[in-house]
N, C-alpha and C positions, 0 to 999 in steps of 0.2 A: 774456095779460098776465102780467107778473111782479109778484107782490105780496109785500111784506115784512110779517111779523107779529112784533111785539115787545110784551112785556108785563112791567112791573115785577112783583116778587114778589106784592104785594098785589092785582094786577090779573090774574094768570094765570087764576083761575077765570072771570073775566069774559070773557077771550079764548077760553077753551075753550068756554064757553057760546055765545059769538058765532059762532065758526067752526062749531060744531055746528048752530046755527040756520040758517046760510047755507051749509051743506055742499055743496048742489047747485051753487051758484054757484062756490064756491072749487074744487070738483073740476074745473072747466073751465079753470083757470088754473094757472100754475106758482108754487108757494109757496116762500118763503124765510123763515127765522126764526132768531132767536138761540137759543142752546143749549137751555136747559130748556123754553122755550116751544115750540120745534120738536119736542122729544122728546115732550112731552105731547100735542101735536096728532097726531103719528104714532100714539101709543099709544091715545089716548082718542077720536079722531075718525076714525082710519084713513084719513088722507090722506097722500100723499107730500109730504115737505118737505125742501128743501135746508137743512141746518143749518150755522150758523156758530158761532163761540165764543159764550159767554155775553156779555152786554152789558159787564160790568166787565172782561172779559178781551179785549175788542176786537171783539165781534160788531157793535156799533153802527157802528164804523168800517168793518168789512167791508161792511156794507150801504151806508154812505156812499160807499165807493169804487165800488160798483155804480151808485149814483145819478150820481156824477161821470162815469162812463163811459157814461151813458145806457143802462144795462142794468136799470133798475128802473122800473116804471110806477106803483106806488102803495105807500104805507107806512101801515100801521095800527099805531100805537104807543100802547098803553094805558098811560099814565103814571100814576104815583102822586104827585100834587103835594103830599101831606102828609108824605112820608117823604124825608129827605135821601138823595141817591144819591151814592155815592163817585165815580161816573163821570159826574157832571153835565156837565163840559166836553164829553164825547163825545156826550151827548144833545143839547146845544146845537149842536154841529157838525153832527150829523145833520139836525136841524130846519133849520138854515141852508142846508145843501146841497139839501134838498127845495125850499126857497124859491128858491134860485139857479137850479135846473134845472127849476122848475115841475112838480115831481112831487107829485101830490095826496097830502096827509098828514092823517090823523086822529089826534088824541091822546086821544080819548075815544069811548065806544061810540055816542053820539048822532051824531056826525059820521061815524064809521065806517059806520053804517047807511045814511046818505045816500050815501056813496061806493059802497058795495057794491050798493045798489039802482040807482044810476046806472050802475054797471058792467054790471049785468044788462040794463039798458035801452039800452045803447049810448052813454051819455053820455061815456065815456072813449075813444071811438074816435079822437078828435083826437090821442091819444098815438101812434097808428099812422101818422098823416099828417104829423106835424111834420117839419121839416128837421133833419137831424142836424148 
């Protein structure tokens, strides 16, 4: 599966801890991330990651384009709801695309854990069977 990992600045530590905790599961899949988040996962968790631009510079839109082309299977986006984001329209567009194309999306660690455990147990296999 292709999994996008995105974290706002105040949530990057949470993302690193999360990917570290589920490293064995993530190692079995193809990972994509926005700029700094991807760099930190590569350096601190030692997993390969396809990196896009940072979110404010278009990374969210690059991931959105993959969703629209049916090239992304899951998005884990640890958002910071308490800090205004200059690229909030891009964030909204990414979430909308995930809904339109029925791509599982978690915006917090609790939901991400359910998705990743489901991924491990085969609950995301429907993504492999759907009509394109």
